[in-house]
PAZAPA-4460 file (N, C-alpha, C; in steps of 0.05 Angstrom, whole numbers, plus 32768, in hexadecimal, padded with zeros to 4 digits):
% residues 79
    n_x    n_y    n_z   ca_x   ca_y   ca_z    c_x    c_y    c_z   seq   type   mol
   8869   804C   789F   887F   804D   78B6   8893   8057   78AC     1      M     A
   88A1   804C   7899   88B4   8053   7889   88B1   8077   7881     2      E     A
   88A2   8079   7884   889D   809A   7877   889E   80A7   788C     3      V     A
   8892   80A0   78A4   8896   80AB   78BA   88B6   80AE   78C5     4      R     A
   88C0   808F   78C7   88D9   809B   78CD   88E9   80A5   78BD     5      S     A
   88EB   80A5   78A5   88F7   80BC   788E   88F9   80D5   7895     6      R     A
   88E2   80D6   7899   88CC   80F3   78AC   88E1   810C   78B9     7      L     A
   88E0   80EF   78D2   88F5   80F0   78E8   890C   80F8   78DF     8      E     A
   891C   80EB   78D6   893C   80EF   78C6   893E   8109   78C1     9      K     A
   8928   810E   78A4   892A   811E   789A   892E   8138   78A6    10      V     A
   8919   813B   78C6   8918   8152   78D5   892B   8155   78E5    11      Q     A
   8936   8142   78EC   8955   8148   78FB   896C   814F   78EB    12      A     A
   8967   8146   78CE   8984   8146   78C0   8979   8161   78BA    13      A     A
   8963   8179   78B7   895D   8195   78B3   896C   81A3   78CF    14      L     A
   8965   819A   78DF   8977   81A3   78F9   898D   81A8   78FD    15      E     A
   8998   8198   78EA   89BD   819E   78E4   89C6   819D   78D2    16      G     A
   89AD   81AC   78BE   89B6   81B2   78A0   89C6   81D0   78A2    17      A     A
   89DE   81CD   7896   89F3   81EE   7899   89F6   81FB   7873    18      T     A
   89ED   81E9   7862   89F3   81F6   784D   89D8   81F8   783F    19      E     A
   89D7   8208   7831   89BB   820D   7823   89B7   81F5   780C    20      D     A
   89C2   81EC   7800   89C4   81D4   77EE   89B4   81C4   77FD    21      M     A
   89C1   81B6   7816   89B5   81A1   7829   8997   81A6   782B    22      D     A
   898F   81C5   783A   897D   81C4   783A   8968   81CA   7832    23      L     A
   896B   81D1   7815   8959   81C8   7803   8951   81B0   77FD    24      G     A
   8961   819F   77F9   895C   817D   77ED   8952   8178   7807    25      R     A
   8957   817D   7820   8946   8176   7836   892E   8181   7839    26      L     A
   8925   8190   7831   8910   81A0   783C   88F3   8192   7813    27      L     A
   88FF   8198   780C   88F7   8186   77F2   88ED   8166   77F6    28      D     A
   8904   8158   77FD   88FA   8140   780B   88E4   813D   7821    29      E     A
   88E9   814F   7834   88D0   815D   7851   88AE   8159   783C    30      L     A
   88BC   8171   7830   88A6   8172   781F   8896   8151   7817    31      D     A
   889E   8146   7807   8897   8132   77F5   888F   8122   780C    32      L     A
   889D   8119   7827   8896   8107   7833   8874   8111   7849    33      L     A
   8878   8127   7846   8862   8134   784E   8846   812E   7846    34      Q     A
   8849   8135   782E   8837   812C   7818   8833   810B   781E    35      R     A
   8847   8101   7814   8839   80E3   7815   882F   80DB   7831    36      R     A
   883B   80E3   7848   882F   80D7   7861   880A   80E2   7862    37      S     A
   8808   80FC   7853   87EE   8102   7850   87DE   80F1   7849    38      Q     A
   87ED   80E6   782E   87D5   80D6   7821   87D2   80C0   7827    39      D     A
   87E9   80B3   7833   87DC   809A   7844   87CD   8099   7857    40      V     A
   87CB   80AD   786A   87BA   80BA   787B   879E   80B9   7871    41      E     A
   879B   80C9   785A   877F   80C5   7855   877B   80A4   7849    42      V     A
   8788   80A1   783C   8781   8088   7833   877C   8069   7847    43      K     A
   878A   806D   785C   877F   8066   7877   8763   806F   787E    44      I     A
   875F   8086   7886   8742   8090   788E   872D   8089   7882    45      Q     A
   8738   807E   7861   8720   8079   7855   871B   8062   784D    46      K     A
   8728   804E   7854   8732   802D   7856   8729   8024   7875    47      L     A
   8728   8038   788B   8721   8025   78A1   86FD   801E   78A3    48      M     A
   86F8   802E   789F   86D2   802B   789E   86CB   801A   7888    49      P     A
   86DC   800F   7873   86D8   7FFF   7862   86DD   7FDF   7871    50      N     A
   86F2   7FE6   7884   86F4   7FC4   7890   86E6   7FC2   78AA    51      L     A
   86D6   7FD2   78AF   86CA   7FCE   78C6   86D0   7FDE   78DD    52      G     A
   86E6   7FEB   78DE   86F3   8002   78F2   86E1   801D   78F2    53      F     A
   86DB   8025   7910   86CE   803B   7912   86E0   8052   7919    54      A     A
   86DC   8067   791A   86ED   807E   791A   86FF   807B   7936    55      P     A
   86F0   8071   7950   86F6   8076   7960   870D   805F   7968    56      Q     A
   8709   804D   7954   871D   802E   7952   873D   803F   7952    57      D     A
   8743   804B   7944   875C   8051   793C   8775   8053   7952    58      T     A
   876A   8052   796F   877C   805F   798B   877B   803C   798A    59      D     A
   876D   8029   798B   8774   800F   7998   8788   8001   7986    60      R     A
   878C   7FF1   799E   87A4   7FD9   7991   8797   7FC8   7984    61      L     A
   87A6   7FC3   7968   87A0   7FA7   795A   879E   7F92   7969    62      V     A
   87B5   7F8B   7979   87B5   7F71   7989   879B   7F68   7997    63      A     A
   8787   7F77   7997   8772   7F73   79AC   8762   7F62   79A0    64      S     A
   8764   7F5E   7985   874D   7F4D   797A   875C   7F47   7960    65      S     A
   8759   7F24   795F   8764   7F13   794A   8759   7F22   7933    66      G     A
   873B   7F2A   7930   8731   7F32   7922   8740   7F45   7910    67      G     A
   8744   7F60   7922   874E   7F74   791C   8766   7F6A   7909    68      W     A
   877A   7F5E   7917   8795   7F57   790B   8788   7F4E   78EB    69      Q     A
   8776   7F3D   78E9   876F   7F31   78CD   8767   7F4E   78B9    70      M     A
   875B   7F5A   78CB   8752   7F7A   78BE   8761   7F88   78B7    71      R     A
   8773   7F92   78CE   878E   7FA3   78C9   87A0   7F96   78A7    72      M     A
   87A3   7F76   78A6   87B3   7F73   789F   87A9   7F74   7880    73      S     A
   878E   7F6D   787E   8785   7F71   7861   8786   7F91   7858    74      L     A
   8780   7FA3   7870   8782   7FB9   7865   879D   7FC5   7861    75      G     A
   87B2   7FB4   7868   87CE   7FBF   785D   87D2   7FB9   7844    76      K     A
   87C3   7F9F   7840   87C7   7F94   7823   87B6   7FA8   7813    77      I     A
   87A3   7FB6   7811   8793   7FC2   7805   879D   7FE2   7804    78      L     A
   87AA   7FE7   7813   87BA   8000   7818   87D3   800B   780A    79      L     A
***
């Protein structure tokens, strides 16, 4: 969530960047954040089946089940 939040801030800053130096720094940060985000997504996709989640479960609310909440907490620790 931190990475996504920072991505949004960097993208907004890019829209208002006027100097080449700022633009270059922001683009470098954007690239790094996008790679981190993709790495996390790949790890999540690999971890979910091991915790008993099906691919179609990605859009379901975690609050719908106490067992899901426990597995999600374990997943956060493992991630």
